[in-house]
N, C-alpha and C positions, 0 to 999 in steps of 0.2 A: 760676326765673328770678332774675337778678341786679336790683339796685335802680336801674339806670338808666332814665331816662325813655323812654316808647315813643312814637314816632309812626306814625300810619297814613297812608300816602301812596297815593291811589287812582292807578291807572294807572301804577305805579312799575316796570315791566319794562323800559321802554326811554324813549329821548328825555328830555324834561324831568324826568319822574318819576324816572327813575334818576340823574339829576344831584341831584335834591333829597334822594334816599335816601342818596347819597355824602355830600352836605354835612353832613346831620344825623350820619352814622354817624361822621365823622371829628370832630364836635364832641362825641361821646361819647353819642349817642341809641341806641336800639335801633330796629328797623325793623319795620314791619308792612308787606310789600310786597303790595299788592293788584294782581291781574291779572284778566283775563276769559278770554282764550284764549292768551295768549303765555306758556305755561308755561316753554318753554325759555328765553326772555330772562329771565322772571323768576327762573330758577334762576341765570342768569349774574349778574343784579344781587345776588342772595344770596350768591353767592360774593366778588363785589367787596365788599360790605357786611362780610362775616365777615373778609376780609382787612385790612380798615381797623380790627378789632377789635370788632366790635359784633355783636350777635345780629340775625338776619333770620329772621322767620316768613312764609311765603306765605299768602294768603289769596285764594281764587277765588270772585268773586261776579260775576254779570251785573248791572250798575247800571241797567238798563234795566226791572228787573223792579220791581213796586210796593212790594214788601216788602225791597228790597235793603237799605236802610240799617239796618233792625233786624237782619237776617240777618248782615251784614258786622261790625256792632258787637256781636252775640252771639259770633260766631267770635274776633274780636279779643279780647274779655274772657277766653275760654276758653282761648285759646292763651297770652296773656301774663299772665293771672291778676290783670287789672286794666284799667279802661279807658285808652285811649291819653292822654297828657298833651297831644298835639296832633294834628289831623287836616289833612292837607294834600289839599284837593280838586282833584286835578290832572286827573283823567280826564275826558275830554270826546269827543263825536262831532262831526266838522266836514264836513258835507256839502253841495255846492255846489248852490245854488238862488238864484232872486230872488223878489222879491214875487209877480209874476204866477203863477211856476211852483210857488209853495208849496203844499203839501198839509196836510191835517188830520193825516195819520200821520206826515208828516215833522216837522211843528212840534211834535206831542206826544211824538215819539222824542227830539228834540232838548231839550226841555223836561224830560222825565223824567231823562235822563242829566246834562244840564248845569246843571239847576236845581234841580229836585225832589228828587232822591236827595242831593245836596250839603246842601241847607237840612235835610232829614231826617237825615242823618247828624250834623250839628250838634246838632239837638235830641236825638238819641239819647245823644250824649255828656254834654249837659246833664243829662239825666234820670238817667243812671248816676252821675255826678260828685255830684248832690244827695244820692244814696243815702249817700254817705261821710260821715265825721265829720272836723271840723277841716282842711279843705280850704282852703290859703290862696286868697284872690282872685287871680284873674289867671294862677295856674299852668297853667290848662287852656285851650287856645285852638283855633280853627278858622281854617285860612286857605283862602279860596275863589280859585282861581286863574282869573283873568278874561283879559281881551284889550285891548290897546290900542285894538282898533276900538270898545270902548264909549264912549271918550274922543274918537273920530275918526270919526264915521258915514260910511259909504258903503252903497250897497244891496246890494251882493254878499254872498253867504253870508246870505241873509235869515234862515232859521230858525235858524241857528247864532247870529247876531248878536242875535236878538231874545232867546233863551235867556240868553245872556250879560249883556245888559242887564239883564234881570230878577234875575240873580244879583248884579250890582253895585249895582243899587238896594236889595238886601236886605241888604248888608252892616251898614249903619248900623241898619237896622231890626232885624236879628236881634241886633246887639251890644246894643241896648236892651233887647231881649226876654230874653236870657241873662244879662245882667250880675246881680250881679257874679260868677257861677259860671264862666261861659266867654267869654273875649274872641273876638270876631270880626272879621277883618280880610281884605282883599282884595291881591291880588297881579296886577299887569297887565303882562305880558311883551309885547313885540312879536315881530317875524318872528324866529324860532330856526331852523327846520328846512325842508326841503323838504317841500312838502305837495301831495296831489292831483295835478294834472297839470303842476305846475310843474318846469321844467328845470332842471339845474345852471346854466346860462347866466343864465337868469331869475333863479334866487335869489341868485347871485352880485350881481348888479345890485340887485335889489330889496333885500338886506341892508344897502346903503349908504344907503338913503332914509330917513335919521334926522339928527337934528340934529349927531350926533357923526360921521356919514359912514363909520361902519364898523360891522361885524356885531356884534351883540348876542351877549356870550358867555353860553350857558346857565349856566355855573358862577356867573355872577355874579346871575343870575336866582335860582338855588338859594339863594345867599347872602342874598338879600332875604328869602326864606322862612324861612331860620332865624333872621335879625335879628328878623322879626316874631314868630317863637314865642318868643324868650328875652328880648325886651323887655317886661315885663308892664305898662308903662305904655301901651303902645299899644293902642287899641281903636276899632273902628268905621270905621277909615278904610282906604284903599287905597294901596299904594306901587307906583308906576310905574317899571318896570324895563326900559325900552324905547330907551334912548338918545335920548328925546325924540322917537321916532317919531309920538306922538299930537300933536305939535305941528306936522306937517305934512300938512295936509289934501289928500286926492285925492278925484277923483270917483269911483273904483273902488278894488276892493282893489288892494294895491300890486302883486300878480302881474299882474293885466290891466292896470293902469296901465303897467308897463313894457312890456308886448307892445304897448300902443297909442301908446307914446310920449307918455303924458300927463305925464310928469315929465322 
């Protein structure tokens, strides 16, 4: 393999993960494209990354498994010949519930994929990097993709929100724990894509509910991830790439607020 930096992006077969992969590729990074079941989409991302002049290797792991972080890191090291310089923990599950309907199984599933595996992946990178010699402080980093919801609470998507709240609170804590070997940052986008039962009309209206009164460009969010990866002075903080959506409080998730005329 060549001597470019490698970035592992979980859930990079489509949507925001694909945008992040392309942003890093165009900036000269090689890509480790993780997916769970979307192999065809991952292969399309791979082709786009290669067209941008970067290498792209595919890694298939189910992040819901307890040993997913170690297995994923082992595969990345084997494929790239070294640990990645950056991990973008983008993959997550987003299933509708509220507090009264939340179940132990649902909470645990969200926590495993959205919280535990991202944190353990960061630890796995730290342990691999510590084994190396003469590694410059700050060159390795982990970016936990969050959600503007963690800064702007409403009770919808309860299990998802709880899992992302735990991850957001872990950014500073893990940055302290892994310093100076690995930097840890957060990235909080707002509404980017159609999700769940949302209609196109609902999305078109909901995407304007932010201070800029315009849709958030996923490419801008991807550039935020790239900025955090490349600026070695940033550690333990979260970048909010949401057009100021977190500053518009709603009593419900924006999807349902639009339906109910709450905004």
